[in-house]
C-alpha positions in Angstrom: 96.3 118.5 91.4 95.5 114.5 92.4 97.2 112.6 90.1 96.3 108.7 90.1 98.5 105.8 88.8 96.0 103.3 86.3 96.8 100.0 85.8 95.2 97.4 83.4 94.7 100.0 80.5 96.7 102.2 77.9 96.7 105.1 80.3 99.4 105.6 82.5 97.9 108.3 84.7 94.7 110.1 85.5 95.3 113.6 86.8 92.0 115.9 88.1 91.2 118.7 90.6 88.4 118.8 92.9 86.6 122.0 94.1 83.5 122.5 96.1 82.8 118.6 95.5 82.8 118.6 91.6 85.6 117.9 89.3 87.6 120.1 87.1 90.3 119.7 85.3 90.7 116.1 84.2 93.7 115.1 82.2 95.1 111.2 80.6 97.8 110.4 79.9 98.5 108.2 77.4 96.0 106.1 76.3 93.3 107.4 73.4 93.5 110.5 72.7 89.9 110.9 71.1 88.4 109.2 73.6 90.5 110.8 77.2 89.3 114.2 75.5 85.9 113.8 75.5 85.6 112.0 78.4 87.6 114.9 80.7 84.7 117.1 78.8 81.8 114.8 80.1 82.9 114.8 83.4 84.0 118.8 83.7 81.9 120.1 86.7 80.1 116.7 87.6 79.5 115.9 91.5 82.3 113.2 92.4 79.1 110.7 93.3 77.7 110.6 90.1 80.8 110.6 88.0 81.5 107.3 90.3 77.5 105.6 90.2 78.3 106.5 86.3 81.5 105.3 85.2 82.5 102.5 87.7 82.4 99.0 86.0 83.1 100.2 82.4 84.8 97.7 80.9 87.3 97.7 78.0 87.9 94.5 75.3 87.2 92.4 78.7 90.6 93.5 80.3 88.2 93.9 83.9 88.6 97.6 83.5 88.4 100.9 81.5 89.9 104.5 81.5 86.7 105.5 82.9 86.9 102.5 85.5 89.8 103.6 86.9 88.7 107.3 86.9 86.0 106.1 89.2 88.5 104.3 91.3 90.8 107.6 91.6 87.7 109.3 92.5 87.0 106.8 95.1 90.0 106.3 96.6 90.1 110.4 96.6 87.2 110.4 98.5 88.3 108.2 100.9 91.6 110.3 101.2 89.6 113.3 101.4 87.3 112.1 104.5 90.6 111.8 107.0 
């Protein structure tokens, strides 16, 4: 299970697994439950690069980031770690 501590959003942590380059078991700690559950359901089984492409740069109320954007950052960090 990968754990990513978020910055600038209501959710404080995102947890997820990756199997065969696909995202599984996404969960958000805190934040808006409905949006977190919906995002988790939509992203389940999606390839990492596709998820990054769709989520990167989404802004929440002018904060410069959002929970979807933070998930894209977490996935990018995971990819860098997996390459090593």
